[in-house]
C-alpha positions in Angstrom: 4.2 17.7 -11.1 5.3 14.5 -9.2 9.0 13.8 -8.8 10.0 10.4 -10.1 12.5 8.3 -8.0 16.2 7.8 -8.5 18.0 4.6 -8.1 19.9 6.0 -5.1 16.6 6.7 -3.4 15.3 3.3 -4.0 18.7 1.6 -2.8 18.3 3.8 0.2 14.9 2.7 1.0 15.9 -0.9 0.8 18.8 -0.2 3.2 16.6 1.7 5.6 14.0 -1.2 5.7 16.8 -3.8 6.3 18.5 -1.6 9.0 15.1 -1.3 10.8 14.5 -4.9 10.7 18.0 -5.7 11.8 17.8 -3.3 14.8 14.3 -5.0 16.0 16.2 -8.4 15.8 19.0 -7.1 18.0 16.4 -5.6 20.3 13.8 -8.3 20.0 13.5 -9.4 23.7 12.9 -5.7 24.9 10.7 -4.8 21.9 8.3 -7.7 22.0 7.4 -7.5 25.7 6.5 -3.6 25.3 3.5 -3.1 23.2 4.3 0.5 22.5 7.7 -0.2 21.0 6.0 -3.0 19.0 3.5 -0.5 17.5 6.3 2.0 16.9 8.3 -0.5 14.8 5.1 -1.7 12.9 4.3 2.1 12.0 7.9 2.8 11.0 8.2 -0.4 9.0 4.8 0.4 7.2 5.9 4.0 6.4 9.1 2.6 4.7 7.4 0.2 2.8 4.5 2.7 1.8 7.2 5.1 0.4 9.1 2.2 -1.6 5.6 1.1 -3.1 4.5 4.7 -3.7 7.8 5.6 -5.6 7.1 2.8 -8.0 3.5 3.5 -8.4 4.4 7.0 -9.4 7.3 5.9 -11.5 4.8 4.0 -13.7 2.4 6.9 -14.0 -0.3 5.0 -12.3 -1.1 7.9 -9.9 -2.9 9.9 -12.7 -5.7 7.5 -13.3 -5.8 5.2 -10.3 -6.0 5.6 -6.5 -3.8 3.3 -4.5 -5.4 2.3 -1.1 -3.8 0.3 1.6 -6.3 -2.3 3.1 -6.2 -4.8 6.0 -2.8 -4.8 8.0 -1.2 -2.4 5.7 -4.2 0.0 6.0 -3.8 -0.2 9.9 0.0 0.2 9.6 0.8 -3.4 11.0 3.3 -4.8 8.6 5.2 -7.4 10.1 8.3 -8.7 8.4 6.3 -11.7 6.9 3.1 -9.8 6.2 1.4 -9.6 2.9 0.8 -6.3 1.7 -2.9 -5.9 0.8 -3.6 -3.0 -1.5 -6.6 -1.9 -3.6 -6.1 -0.2 -6.8 -9.2 1.8 -7.7 -9.3 2.6 -11.4 -10.7 6.2 -12.0 -10.2 6.1 -15.8 -9.3 3.0 -17.6 -6.6 2.9 -19.9 -4.6 0.3 -21.9 -1.3 1.7 -20.9 -2.2 1.6 -17.1 -3.3 -2.2 -17.7 0.3 -3.0 -18.7 1.8 -0.6 -15.8 -0.4 -2.3 -13.3 0.8 -5.8 -14.5 4.4 -4.3 -14.1 3.7 -2.9 -10.9 2.3 -6.3 -9.3 5.3 -8.1 -10.9 7.8 -5.6 -9.4 6.5 -6.1 -5.8 7.0 -9.9 -6.4 10.4 -9.3 -7.6 11.2 -7.2 -4.7 10.2 -9.9 -2.1 7.0 -8.2 -1.1 3.8 -10.3 -0.9 1.1 -8.4 -2.7 -2.5 -9.1 -2.2 -4.0 -6.8 -4.7 -7.2 -6.1 -6.2 -7.9 -3.8 -9.1 -11.4 -2.4 -9.5 -13.4 0.6 -10.0 -15.3 2.3 -7.2 -18.5 0.8 -8.5 -17.1 -2.7 -8.5 -15.6 -2.4 -5.0 -18.7 -1.1 -3.5 -20.8 -3.8 -5.1 -18.5 -6.5 -3.9 -18.1 -5.1 -0.3 -21.9 -5.0 -0.1 -22.1 -8.7 -1.2 -19.0 -10.3 0.4 -18.4 -9.8 4.2 -14.6 -10.5 3.6 -14.5 -7.7 1.1 -16.4 -5.4 3.3 -14.0 -6.1 6.3 -10.9 -5.5 4.1 -12.1 -2.0 3.4 -12.9 -1.2 7.0 -9.1 -0.4 7.6 -8.6 1.4 4.2 -6.1 4.3 3.9 -5.2 6.0 0.8 -1.5 5.9 -0.4 -1.7 7.8 -3.4 -4.4 10.4 -4.3 -4.7 13.8 -5.6 -7.5 16.0 -4.2 -10.1 15.0 -6.7 -9.4 11.4 -6.1 -9.7 12.0 -2.3 -13.2 13.4 -2.9 -14.2 10.3 -4.9 -12.6 8.1 -2.1 -14.7 10.0 0.7 -17.8 9.4 -1.3 -16.9 5.5 -1.7 -16.4 5.4 2.1 -19.8 7.0 2.7 -21.6 4.6 0.6 -20.2 1.4 2.4 
């Protein structure tokens, strides 16, 4: 059973992200001349955003029939303050309810001030596109599952092996 998020948990995540960004702005000169500090900041920022996005994905019950994958810079854990958030939602079992919830999820991301770059596909569609389109292929090179149960992870591993 997946626990759904509370309002205080969401507020805390937003505050944590703002706090982290504020701290980086204060220490900008030191951080941006030291690549190790930059990488640490980017990973922390990515993890906080990932947690926020995952909470909403689960709140909408999208994790039952869909796999959420971070791709591109998000997949590499390199989310700068003005980065877009590249995600791929892989449909395992299509449902009308999920269609509406995916729309709500994407709208929520925009409402939160995030910059979603989201594709919604089946594994078969993603595989076909990545074989025929170099930009699709390179996008999936840095993929990382955010939400996946053990059965979905098996499908994900099969998908990666076919690319």
